[in-house]
Residue frames relative to the residue before (quaternion, step in Angstrom):
aa qw qx qy qz dx dy dz
L 1.0000 0.0000 0.0000 0.0000 0.00 0.00 0.00
L 0.4580 0.7109 -0.4469 0.2919 3.60 1.19 -0.24
V 0.6758 0.4796 -0.2993 0.4730 3.60 0.86 -0.93
Y 0.6125 0.5430 -0.3379 0.4646 3.58 1.04 -0.76
D 0.6593 0.5037 -0.3033 0.4686 3.60 0.95 -0.88
I 0.6289 0.5285 -0.3344 0.4618 3.59 1.00 -0.79
L 0.6717 0.4969 -0.2924 0.4652 3.57 0.91 -0.92
Q 0.6381 0.5121 -0.3306 0.4704 3.59 1.03 -0.71
Q 0.6153 0.5405 -0.3415 0.4611 3.57 1.02 -0.76
A 0.6978 0.4737 -0.2596 0.4704 3.55 1.09 -0.76
G 0.6927 -0.5092 0.2691 0.4341 3.59 1.24 -0.07
M 0.4576 0.6648 -0.4703 0.3569 3.61 1.21 0.09
K 0.3546 -0.7375 0.5382 0.2017 3.57 -0.96 0.90
P 0.4686 -0.6523 0.5020 0.3208 3.60 -1.03 0.67
A 0.5890 -0.5915 0.4180 0.3584 3.56 -1.14 0.62
R 0.3200 -0.7420 0.5624 0.1755 3.54 -0.89 0.98
P 0.5097 -0.6420 0.4691 0.3286 3.61 -1.16 0.53
V 0.6959 -0.4255 0.3631 0.4502 3.54 -1.35 0.04
K 0.5438 -0.6713 0.3973 0.3094 3.58 -0.84 0.97
R 0.7270 0.4505 -0.2610 0.4476 3.58 0.88 -0.89
D 0.7914 0.0977 -0.0444 0.6018 3.59 1.24 -0.35
E 0.2530 -0.8239 0.4912 0.1263 3.59 -0.13 1.28
S 0.5521 0.5930 -0.4123 0.4166 3.61 1.21 -0.08
I 0.6520 0.4713 -0.3077 0.5080 3.57 1.26 -0.30
D 0.1769 0.7743 -0.5812 0.1769 3.53 -0.18 1.32
V 0.7553 -0.3802 0.2602 0.4661 3.57 -1.28 -0.06
A 0.6461 0.5208 -0.3263 0.4526 3.60 0.96 -0.83
F 0.6499 0.5042 -0.3091 0.4774 3.59 0.94 -0.89
W 0.6326 0.5491 -0.3299 0.4353 3.58 0.94 -0.90
H 0.7014 0.4567 -0.2742 0.4736 3.59 0.80 -1.00
E 0.6229 0.5537 -0.3429 0.4334 3.58 0.98 -0.81
Q 0.7093 0.4659 -0.2653 0.4577 3.56 0.85 -0.98
V 0.6532 0.5167 -0.3178 0.4531 3.58 0.94 -0.88
L 0.6801 0.4739 -0.2918 0.4771 3.59 0.93 -0.86
A 0.6230 0.5430 -0.3466 0.4438 3.59 1.02 -0.73
I 0.6520 0.4996 -0.3154 0.4752 3.58 0.97 -0.82
A 0.6542 0.5169 -0.3103 0.4567 3.57 0.97 -0.87
M 0.6641 0.5170 -0.3054 0.4455 3.58 1.01 -0.80
E 0.5593 0.5879 -0.3932 0.4324 3.60 1.22 -0.35
E 0.7129 0.4304 -0.2406 0.4987 3.55 1.16 -0.63
S 0.7919 0.0836 -0.0359 0.6039 3.57 1.18 -0.58
S 0.4330 -0.7243 0.4767 0.2464 3.57 -0.91 0.89
E 0.7114 0.3984 -0.2445 0.5247 3.58 1.29 -0.19
N 0.5265 -0.6136 0.4837 0.3350 3.55 -1.16 0.64
Q 0.1269 0.7694 -0.6178 0.1011 3.54 -1.00 0.85
P 0.6820 -0.5078 0.3178 0.4194 3.61 -1.15 0.47
I 0.1590 -0.7658 0.6201 0.0609 3.53 -1.11 0.86
P 0.1512 -0.8381 0.5173 0.0849 3.62 0.06 1.20
E 0.7984 0.1310 -0.0510 0.5855 3.60 1.13 -0.64
P 0.1928 -0.8292 0.5139 0.1054 3.62 -0.15 1.22
G 0.6391 -0.5131 0.3418 0.4599 3.62 1.20 -0.32
R 0.6712 -0.5528 0.3268 0.3704 3.55 -1.19 0.61
L 0.6287 0.5427 -0.3439 0.4382 3.57 0.93 -0.87
W 0.7248 0.4416 -0.2530 0.4644 3.56 0.82 -0.99
E 0.5872 0.5384 -0.3696 0.4782 3.58 1.15 -0.47
Q 0.6520 0.5067 -0.3139 0.4686 3.59 1.01 -0.79
L 0.6607 0.4913 -0.3117 0.4742 3.58 0.96 -0.80
A 0.6010 0.5343 -0.3556 0.4764 3.59 1.10 -0.63
T 0.6301 0.5233 -0.3230 0.4741 3.58 1.02 -0.80
D 0.6451 0.5243 -0.3196 0.4548 3.59 0.96 -0.87
I 0.6359 0.5141 -0.3294 0.4720 3.59 1.03 -0.76
F 0.6621 0.5020 -0.3073 0.4639 3.58 0.95 -0.84
V 0.6183 0.5332 -0.3400 0.4666 3.59 1.04 -0.72
A 0.6499 0.5300 -0.3136 0.4454 3.58 1.01 -0.82
N 0.7445 0.3836 -0.2046 0.5066 3.58 1.19 -0.53
V 0.3515 0.7949 -0.4525 0.1994 3.56 1.27 0.09
K 0.6856 0.4911 -0.2910 0.4518 3.62 1.08 -0.58
S 0.5885 0.5503 -0.3751 0.4585 3.60 1.27 -0.08
D 0.4412 -0.7092 0.4823 0.2640 3.58 -0.76 1.04
V 0.7840 0.0158 0.0193 0.6202 3.57 0.94 -0.94
W 0.1526 0.7759 -0.5957 0.1405 3.57 -0.65 1.11
G 0.0770 0.8208 -0.5616 0.0697 3.55 -1.18 0.37
W 0.2741 -0.7443 0.5849 0.1692 3.50 -1.34 -0.12
A 0.2355 -0.7293 0.6186 0.1735 3.55 -1.35 0.20
D 0.2303 0.7565 -0.5770 0.2042 3.57 -0.66 1.11
D 0.4487 -0.7081 0.4786 0.2612 3.58 -0.63 1.11
R 0.6174 0.5778 -0.3437 0.4085 3.57 1.10 -0.65
S 0.5301 0.6293 -0.4032 0.4004 3.58 1.23 -0.35
T 0.4830 0.6774 -0.4255 0.3561 3.58 1.22 -0.43
W 0.7461 0.4157 -0.2182 0.4721 3.57 0.97 -0.87
L 0.7117 0.3921 -0.2480 0.5276 3.57 1.32 0.05
L 0.2707 0.8047 -0.4939 0.1877 3.57 1.24 0.39
D 0.6757 0.4863 -0.3083 0.4603 3.59 0.88 -0.86
F 0.6109 0.5385 -0.3482 0.4643 3.58 1.06 -0.68
W 0.7056 0.4543 -0.2751 0.4690 3.58 0.76 -1.01
L 0.5828 0.5839 -0.3708 0.4265 3.59 1.07 -0.67
N 0.7521 0.3876 -0.1993 0.4943 3.56 0.88 -0.95
F 0.5526 0.6409 -0.3859 0.3673 3.56 1.22 -0.37
D 0.8001 -0.0563 0.0817 0.5917 3.57 0.94 -0.88
P 0.4074 -0.7446 0.4727 0.2369 3.62 -0.66 1.05
R 0.6550 0.5064 -0.3170 0.4625 3.59 1.24 -0.23
L 0.5021 0.6253 -0.4383 0.4060 3.57 1.25 0.26
Y 0.0794 -0.7796 0.6207 0.0236 3.55 -0.97 0.94
F 0.2899 -0.7997 0.5190 0.0841 3.53 -1.10 0.80
I 0.1249 -0.7402 0.6566 0.0732 3.55 -0.90 1.01
L 0.1383 -0.8168 0.5599 0.0150 3.53 -0.40 1.31
V 0.1357 -0.8351 0.5328 0.0171 3.55 -0.37 1.27
C 0.0482 -0.8083 0.5868 0.0014 3.56 -0.70 1.08
E 0.1824 -0.7465 0.6332 0.0927 3.51 -1.36 0.40
A 0.5497 -0.6238 0.4376 0.3423 3.57 -0.96 0.82
P 0.5800 -0.6295 0.3818 0.3486 3.62 -0.96 0.79
Q 0.6360 0.5279 -0.3501 0.4408 3.58 1.01 -0.69
E 0.6405 0.5082 -0.3256 0.4748 3.58 1.14 -0.59
T 0.6156 0.5270 -0.3402 0.4771 3.56 1.08 -0.71
L 0.6579 0.4953 -0.3010 0.4808 3.58 0.97 -0.86
A 0.6473 0.5260 -0.3225 0.4475 3.57 0.92 -0.88
G 0.6487 0.5129 -0.3160 0.4651 3.56 0.99 -0.81
A 0.6483 0.5126 -0.3120 0.4686 3.56 1.01 -0.83
L 0.6579 0.5052 -0.3058 0.4673 3.57 0.97 -0.85
S 0.6313 0.5392 -0.3260 0.4521 3.57 1.05 -0.78
R 0.7001 0.4517 -0.2595 0.4884 3.56 1.15 -0.67
G 0.6519 -0.5636 0.3016 0.4079 3.56 1.27 0.18
T 0.3609 0.7244 -0.5087 0.2936 3.59 1.21 0.29
D 0.3322 -0.7591 0.5198 0.2081 3.58 -0.80 0.92
A 0.7150 -0.4733 0.3072 0.4128 3.54 -1.29 0.32
A 0.6077 0.5845 -0.3526 0.4059 3.59 1.10 -0.65
A 0.6882 0.4800 -0.2712 0.4717 3.58 1.20 -0.55
V 0.4107 0.7294 -0.4638 0.2903 3.59 1.27 -0.04
E 0.6374 0.5433 -0.3226 0.4410 3.58 0.94 -0.92
T 0.6643 0.4999 -0.2969 0.4698 3.58 0.94 -0.90
T 0.6476 0.5252 -0.3122 0.4553 3.56 0.96 -0.89
M 0.6822 0.4829 -0.2852 0.4691 3.57 0.93 -0.88
T 0.6288 0.5360 -0.3335 0.4540 3.57 1.03 -0.77
K 0.6685 0.4911 -0.2937 0.4751 3.56 0.95 -0.89
W 0.6392 0.5165 -0.3322 0.4629 3.59 0.96 -0.82
Q 0.6552 0.5299 -0.3089 0.4411 3.56 0.89 -0.96
A 0.6913 0.4884 -0.2874 0.4483 3.58 0.81 -0.99
A 0.6963 0.4816 -0.2862 0.4487 3.58 0.82 -0.97
N 0.7186 0.4483 -0.2659 0.4604 3.58 0.82 -0.93
Q 0.5791 0.5500 -0.3735 0.4718 3.58 1.15 -0.50
E 0.6544 0.5050 -0.3059 0.4725 3.57 1.04 -0.78
L 0.6298 0.5242 -0.3344 0.4656 3.61 0.99 -0.77
L 0.6773 0.4871 -0.2934 0.4668 3.57 0.89 -0.93
R 0.6324 0.5367 -0.3308 0.4501 3.59 0.92 -0.88
F 0.6879 0.4902 -0.2870 0.4518 3.54 0.83 -1.01
H 0.6692 0.5083 -0.3089 0.4455 3.57 0.89 -0.90
L 0.6695 0.5045 -0.3099 0.4485 3.59 0.88 -0.88
R 0.6874 0.4579 -0.2801 0.4892 3.59 1.11 -0.61
N 0.8020 0.2100 -0.0801 0.5534 3.57 1.15 -0.59
P 0.0326 0.8578 -0.5124 0.0232 3.62 0.72 1.00
D 0.6450 0.5325 -0.3315 0.4364 3.60 1.11 -0.55
R 0.7415 0.3985 -0.2137 0.4956 3.56 1.14 -0.60
S 0.7690 0.3266 -0.1755 0.5207 3.60 1.21 -0.15
L 0.1700 -0.7398 0.6424 0.1056 3.50 -1.33 0.49
L 0.1887 -0.7868 0.5822 0.0799 3.57 -0.65 1.14
V 0.0435 0.8238 -0.5571 0.0958 3.57 -0.56 1.17
D 0.4203 -0.6589 0.5623 0.2702 3.52 -1.35 0.36
I 0.5741 -0.6362 0.3936 0.3327 3.57 -0.91 0.93
H 0.6879 0.4745 -0.2973 0.4618 3.59 0.94 -0.81
G 0.5994 0.5460 -0.3606 0.4610 3.57 1.11 -0.58
C 0.6485 0.5049 -0.3112 0.4771 3.58 1.04 -0.76
A 0.6462 0.5206 -0.3173 0.4590 3.58 1.01 -0.81
D 0.7151 0.4568 -0.2513 0.4656 3.57 0.98 -0.85
H 0.8106 0.1761 -0.0599 0.5552 3.59 1.10 -0.68
P 0.0041 0.8468 -0.5319 0.0066 3.63 0.65 1.03
R 0.6335 0.5276 -0.3456 0.4482 3.59 1.01 -0.71
K 0.6411 0.5182 -0.3229 0.4651 3.57 1.01 -0.78
L 0.5984 0.5535 -0.3553 0.4576 3.57 1.09 -0.69
I 0.6788 0.4826 -0.2891 0.4720 3.58 0.85 -0.97
E 0.6436 0.5220 -0.3217 0.4581 3.59 0.96 -0.85
R 0.6539 0.5111 -0.3166 0.4592 3.57 0.97 -0.84
C 0.6679 0.5063 -0.3014 0.4547 3.58 0.93 -0.87
T 0.6944 0.4774 -0.2898 0.4537 3.57 0.83 -0.95
A 0.6683 0.4861 -0.3014 0.4758 3.59 1.02 -0.74
K 0.6831 0.5123 -0.2893 0.4327 3.59 0.92 -0.91
W 0.8252 0.2432 -0.0852 0.5027 3.55 0.90 -0.97
K 0.4011 -0.7509 0.4515 0.2673 3.58 1.31 0.15
I 0.3896 0.6916 -0.5040 0.3405 3.54 0.92 0.97
S 0.3778 -0.7340 0.5257 0.2052 3.54 -1.21 0.53
L 0.0266 0.7555 -0.6521 0.0567 3.54 -0.72 1.18
P 0.3151 -0.8517 0.3913 0.1487 3.57 -0.15 1.31
F 0.7489 0.4219 -0.2235 0.4596 3.60 1.06 -0.55
S 0.4378 -0.6539 0.5428 0.2934 3.54 -1.20 0.53
V 0.2882 -0.7486 0.5703 0.1769 3.56 -1.23 0.41
A 0.6791 -0.4906 0.3532 0.4163 3.54 -1.28 0.30
A 0.6329 -0.5617 0.3797 0.3737 3.56 -1.20 0.51
A 0.7935 0.0053 0.0114 0.6084 3.59 1.11 -0.60
S 0.2258 -0.7646 0.5909 0.1234 3.55 -1.15 0.64
P 0.4799 -0.6900 0.4501 0.3018 3.59 -0.87 0.86
H 0.0353 0.7594 -0.6494 0.0198 3.54 -1.05 0.82
P 0.4064 -0.7493 0.4619 0.2450 3.59 -0.44 1.18
K 0.1917 -0.7737 0.5956 0.0994 3.54 -0.98 0.90
A 0.5680 -0.6070 0.4351 0.3459 3.52 -1.11 0.67
D 0.5757 -0.5788 0.4364 0.3783 3.55 -1.19 0.50
P 0.6771 -0.5445 0.3133 0.3833 3.61 -1.10 0.66
L 0.6470 0.5220 -0.3345 0.4440 3.60 0.96 -0.79
S 0.6673 0.4903 -0.3027 0.4719 3.59 0.88 -0.91
L 0.6506 0.5108 -0.3199 0.4620 3.57 1.01 -0.79
Y 0.6225 0.5299 -0.3318 0.4707 3.59 1.04 -0.74
L 0.6629 0.4941 -0.3000 0.4758 3.57 0.93 -0.92
G 0.6218 0.5459 -0.3344 0.4512 3.57 1.05 -0.78
H 0.6363 0.5224 -0.3130 0.4735 3.58 0.99 -0.87
Q 0.6853 0.4956 -0.2905 0.4477 3.58 0.85 -0.97
L 0.6796 0.4984 -0.2920 0.4521 3.57 0.92 -0.90
C 0.6275 0.5607 -0.3357 0.4234 3.58 1.05 -0.73
K 0.5695 0.6235 -0.3785 0.3790 3.58 1.14 -0.54
D 0.6494 0.5273 -0.3144 0.4488 3.57 1.21 -0.45
Y 0.7031 0.4305 -0.2463 0.5095 3.59 1.30 -0.12
A 0.2356 -0.8222 0.5051 0.1155 3.56 0.08 1.33
D 0.6532 0.5176 -0.3196 0.4510 3.60 0.95 -0.83
T 0.6378 0.5262 -0.3204 0.4622 3.55 1.06 -0.76
I 0.6508 0.5074 -0.3129 0.4702 3.58 0.94 -0.85
S 0.6394 0.5287 -0.3188 0.4583 3.58 0.99 -0.84
L 0.6747 0.4774 -0.2897 0.4826 3.58 0.92 -0.90
R 0.6092 0.5498 -0.3481 0.4532 3.58 1.01 -0.79
N 0.6778 0.4903 -0.2930 0.4629 3.60 0.90 -0.89
E 0.6454 0.5146 -0.3202 0.4649 3.58 1.03 -0.76
L 0.6322 0.5184 -0.3222 0.4772 3.56 1.03 -0.77
A 0.6601 0.5237 -0.3068 0.4426 3.56 0.90 -0.94
A 0.6834 0.4756 -0.2804 0.4776 3.58 1.10 -0.68
T 0.7232 0.4614 -0.2317 0.4586 3.59 1.22 -0.43
I 0.5830 0.6208 -0.3790 0.3621 3.60 1.04 -0.68
A 0.5060 -0.6068 0.5170 0.3294 3.52 -1.29 0.48
H 0.2499 -0.7759 0.5651 0.1269 3.57 -0.65 1.13
L 0.2764 -0.8309 0.4632 0.1363 3.53 0.03 1.37
G 0.6282 0.5700 -0.3460 0.4009 3.58 1.03 -0.63
T 0.7006 0.4561 -0.2656 0.4803 3.58 1.22 -0.35
V 0.4488 0.6993 -0.4555 0.3195 3.57 1.28 0.01
C-alpha cells in the first residue's frame, strides 16, 4: 500500500464504489472474481476474461469514478487480472511493485512463518513476480516496474516518473521519503540463506533487478 499512499498524497483519488450499491467496490470485485477462479483451479493464474457480469460491474465502478481526473486502487489480486484491465480501458496505467524474494521471506519469518512454509512462500513469490515481469515487458508504455524500497526512498521521483511517462496531472507534492518497515537483520539473513536453494527464484530476482525503473537515478 506504500505506493498507493504516495499517489494519494500527490492527489490521486481512491476508487469509489458502484453508485447504486456501495458494497460493490474494487476490493469486492477482485475478491469475488478470484474466488470464482479458485473454484476451478487451486493456484492463482491469469484471468483474461472474468465473465460478462463482472465486466459489467467493472464498468459500473468506472462510471462511478468518471468525474475524477486521476483515480486508482492497490490490490495484489490485480496481478492476475492485468491483461483484463489492460484491454478494459486504454487510459489505465499500471505501477507494478516488486520486492526481493529474500525480503518477502524475511517478512514472513518475522511474522512467525515456519520453515515448512518457505516452499509455499517462494512459489507464490515466483508466480506473482513472473507475471509482473511478463506483463511489463509486453506493455512497457502502459506500465512501470518498480521496487518497493526505491519508491519508499524516492517518492517524489516516482510521481515525477508517472506524470512524465503518462502525461497525467497530480497536483500535490509528496514527502521526501516514506517509511517502509524493513525486516529485522536476523530474518533478512535467514531469507538470504534460504533463497540460495531456489535457482529459479534467484534468476528471476536478477532479471527483475535489471528491469525495474531505478528512481534514484531519474
